[in-house]
N, C-alpha and C positions, 0 to 999 in steps of 0.2 A: 559231710562225711564225719564219722565218729573219730575220736582220738585213736582208737584201735586201728581203724581203716587208714587214717593219715599216717600212723606209725608204720604200718605195713607198706605204704606207698613211698615214704620219704626217709625212713630211718634204716640204716644198714642192717641186714638180716643176720645179726650175730647173737641174738638172744632168743631162747625159747621162753617167751614171757608167759606167766600165768594170766588167765583172763580177768584180771583185776586192775582197775585204775585207782591208784591212791592219790587223793587230792588234798588231804590235810591230816593233822594229828595233834596230840598233846600227851606228853609223857609216854607211857607205853601203849597208848591207844592210837589206832590209825582209822581213817574213814575213807571209804571209796566214793565214787561218783554218784552212787545211789543213796549215800548216807549210812551204809552198813558199817558197823563198828567191829574192829578187830583188835586183839591183843597182839602186839608186835613181839615175836620171838625170834626175829632174824636181824633186826636193826640195820638193814641195808648191807648185810654180810659183815656184821661186827663194827659198824661205823658209828651209829647214833647211840653212844654208850650211856648218855644221860637222857635218852629218849628224844621225843620231838618237842621243840619249842621250850626247852629248859630255860627258865627265866634268867638265871645267872649267866649262862652261855650267850643267850640272845642279847643281854645287856652289854656284855663284853664286846661282842661282835659289832653291834650297832653303834656303840660309842666310838669304836675305832673307824668304822665306815664313815662316820661324820667328820673324822679328823683327816684321814688319809687312807685311801683304799689300796694304793700300790706305790711303791718306789723301787727303782732298780737297785740291784746289789752293788752299784757304784757308790751308794751312800749308806750311812749307818741308819738303823731302824730299831727303836726301843723294843717293840713287841718281839722281834726276832731275837734280840740279845737276851731279854728276860726269859724267854722260853728256853733258849740254850742253857742259860744259867741254872734254871730249876731242874732241867733234865740232868745236867752234870752233877748237881748237888744230890739228887735222889738216886743216881746210879753209880757214881764214881767215874763216869766218863770225863774226858778232858776237853774234847771239842765236838761240835755237832755241825753237820751239813744238812740244810733243808732243801727238800724237793717237793714234788706234787703228788706222789703216789708210792705205793709199795714197790712196784717194779722199778721205779727210778731210785728208790732208796737202796734196793738190792744191786742195781747197776753201779751205783756209787760205791757200794761195799766191794763189789767184784773188781772194779777199776783200782780201788785203793789197795786191795790185797795184791794184785799183780804188780802195781807200782812199787809197793814195799818189798816184795820178794825179788823183783828184778834188781832193785838198787842194792839189796843185801846179798843176794846169792847169784844173780845173773839172769839174763833175759829168758833163759830156757826154763826157769822156775815159774811157770805160769799156770800149771794145772790146779784146778779146784775140785775137790771131792765133795759131792752132795749125796743124798740118800735116795735109794729107790723109793718111789711113791711120794717124793717131795713135790712141792709146788712153790716156785719163786717168782712167777710173773709171766707176762705174755709178750714182752719184747723178744727179739731174736736171741739176745744173750741170756735173758732170764728164762726163756723157754729151754735153751740149752742146759741151763742149770737145773731145770725141773727134771726129776727122775721118773718121768712117765712117758713112754713111747707114744701114747695116744695123742699127746699134745705136740709131738714133733712132726708127725707124718706129712702134713701138708706144707711144711715150711723149710724143707731141707734145701741147701745145707745150712746148718746152724753154726753159731760161733764155736770154734774148736776149743779144746782144753778143759773139758769137763769129764770127770770120771764118777761112777756111781757105785756106792756100797750099799749092801742090804742093811736096813735099820736093825739094830740089835746085834749085828755080827761084828764084834770088835776085831776078830782075827782077819776077816776079809778086809777091813779098813786098814789094819796094819800092813797087810800084804800090798795093797795099793800104794801106801806111803813108801814102802821099801823098794818098790819097783818103778816109781815115777818121781819126777821132780815136782814137788807139790808146794803151792803157795799158801793154800788155805783149805780148811774143811768147813763146810757151811751146813748148818742144821736148823730145823724148826723144832721147838720144844714139843709141839703137837703138830702132826701132819694134818692140817685142816682140810684142804681140798682132797687129800688122800684118804679121807674117811674118818677124821677126828681121832687120830691114833697117836697117843702120847708116847714119847720115847721113855725108856726106863731110866731110872736114876743111875743104875749100874752102867748102862751104855753111855749116857751123857758124860759121866765122870771118866769113863775110859777114853772118850773122844778128847776131853780136856787134857788128860794126862798125856795122850799121844801127841797132841799139839805142843805141849810144854816140852816133852822129851826131844822133839824133832824141830823145834823152833818154827812151827807152822802156825799161821794165824787161825784163830777160831772165830768164825762169823756166826752169829745167831740171828736168824730171820724171825723177828717178832711182829711182822706185819699184822697178823691176825691175833696172835697170843698176847700182844703188848697192851699197855695202858689199862691195867687192872683186870683184864678179861679172865685170867687164870686164878684170880684171888691174890696174886702178887702183882706189884707194879709191872714187872716184866717176867715172863715165864722162866727164864734162865735162873732167876733168883730162887726158884723152888728147888734147884739142884745144887746150890751153893758153889757155883762156878763163877769165874770172872772171864768173860770173853774179851776179845781184842776189838771186835766191831759188832755193833748191834744195829739192825735196820728195823724201822717201824713205820706205820702209817695208819690206815683205817680209823680206829677209834681216837687217834691222836687229835685229829681235826674236828671231831664231833659232828661231822657232816659237811665240812669244807675240805677241799683237796689239800692234803699236807702229808709229806713223808719226811722222815728224819733218819740220818745215818750217824750213829754215835761212835766216836773213836776213843779208845782207852789208851793206856800209857804207851804201848809200843807204837801205835798208829797215829798218835795225836798230831804229828807234824808231817804226815805222808803227803798231804796236798799242799801245794804252794800256789800263789796267785797265777791264775790262768790255766791251772791243771784240771780244773773242773768248774762247772757253773750251772746256773739255772735262771731263766728270766723271772719265773714266778716263785721260785723257792724262797721261803722266808717271808712270803706275803704278809703284810702287817695285820690284815683282817683275820686270816687263817691262824696266825701265831697268837693273836689276842684271844681267840676262842680256845686254842689249845692250852695256853697258859692257865686259863680259868679251869680247864678240865684237870690238868696235871696237879695243880695245887690242891684240888679237892680229893685226890686219890690218896688219902692218908690211911694209917693203919686201922683206924676205927671203921672207915668205909670198906676197906678190903676184907675185914672180918665179917661184915654184912654180906659181901659177895660169897664168902665161904659158907655162911649159914644158908643162903639160898641154894647153893650147890648141894648141901647136905639134905635140904628138904626135897629137892627134885630126885635125888638118888633114893632117898627113903621111900618116896611114893612110887617110883617107876621100876626099881631094880627087880622086884618080884611080881610086877603087874602082869596080868594076862596078855600074851602076845608080844611081850618084850623079851628078846633073846639075849640082850646085853647092853651095857652102857659104857662108853669110853669118854675120856676128857678130863679136864680140870676146871675148877671155878665155874663160870657161866659160859663155857665152851664145851658143849656136850654132844656126843653122837649116840643115837639110840638105834640099835639094831632091832628091826621089827620082824615078826614072823610073816606078816602080810607084806605084799609089795609096798615099798616105801611111797610110791606115787599114789596108791590107794589111801594110805594114811594121811599124806599131805592133803589130798582132796577132801577128806572128811574134816580135817582141821580147818581148812579154808571155809568150807560150807558152814562150819560151826563157830566162826569168828576168831580163829587163832591162826597166826601166820608164822610157822617155822619154815625152815628151808631144808635142803638135803645136801649130803656129801656122799657121793657114790651110792651105796645101798642103805645108807643110814639117814634117819631124821636128824637134822642138825639144829641145835638150840643155841642162839646167840642173843638172848634178851637184853634190854637195857640193864646196866649194872644196878641202877636205882629203881628197878621195877618194884612196885609195892607187893607185899605178900598176898594181898587180896587178888590182884591181877595174876600173880604167879600161880596161886591155887586154882583159879578159874582155868587158866591155860593148861595146867598139868592135868586137871580133870578131863578136859576135852581130849588131850593127847592119850590119856589112859583109855578113854572110850574108843578113840580112833584105832588103837592097837588091838582091841579085843577081836 
């Protein structure tokens, strides 16, 4: 039986896979089981931010594997501590909790917000406001946080205590705050799974002001927007705000499972021994790889991300068959005149692998993709949209 047949037989049927088996890669190039070469414009949904087989990342990971692949959080671990230190230094956060995924990082943020609010204002201050069209994960609680009914329908009842406001509507948000006992407001700088829709600076600042005025925690979900993806280390930095909690994952581990929840001044000490935990959180191998990634995301590198963004926009914004482009940095959504699935198929047939978000073509290339590969990929995308 082929891999595809074995997959159909043994793997839970939760993914509508493309008919492609990826077997290897290097940099921004991927290769399938027939040896066909592709330019990677999806990076495993924003994960492999330095591409495949990045030498520095591989060396950091393999060196740590040779020393210690795991130790429980009953003991101290240098890679975990070094990663927490550099994250705090680069963001102004005070403490970090490590987990395995974005959903877990968001669960950690939600638990922390409720614990903080209960201790400060009382147990009935548990409501968390998120935005319509948001996506925060696939656990029962992060599904409840997700502001899209299509994700809820098969899994009711969900965790209670989540309210939804329309993105961009500050008045509706204020009304929810005035009528409910609210612990936190949780936003994504760009609604990725919602169609790569950035929040406006005006709205983000209104959210931050509302939180400050009402002593409500501001949680920023940077699972997909974090770790250089937007051209800033974290997307919230583009808006000049200071959140209380930031969650991140995906690109942080560079291909290994790793989530992080960063706590700022107000929330630094919300967790105490035994109040939260994770068997694999802070795994030394994952943290060694992540440390290598974060230390390389300096201002010079992030300026290169912005240059690549500008190139893509300049090539595609007026291209035939392109109705619009949204996003920041190297997280872009292209609205196409043609059906997006038709555009995807053309790209795949011609050696380029973007993904989609709702009705848009979604681009999440390696942050260090060469301009040669980027130009080739953009040319194929232009032809696909015609």
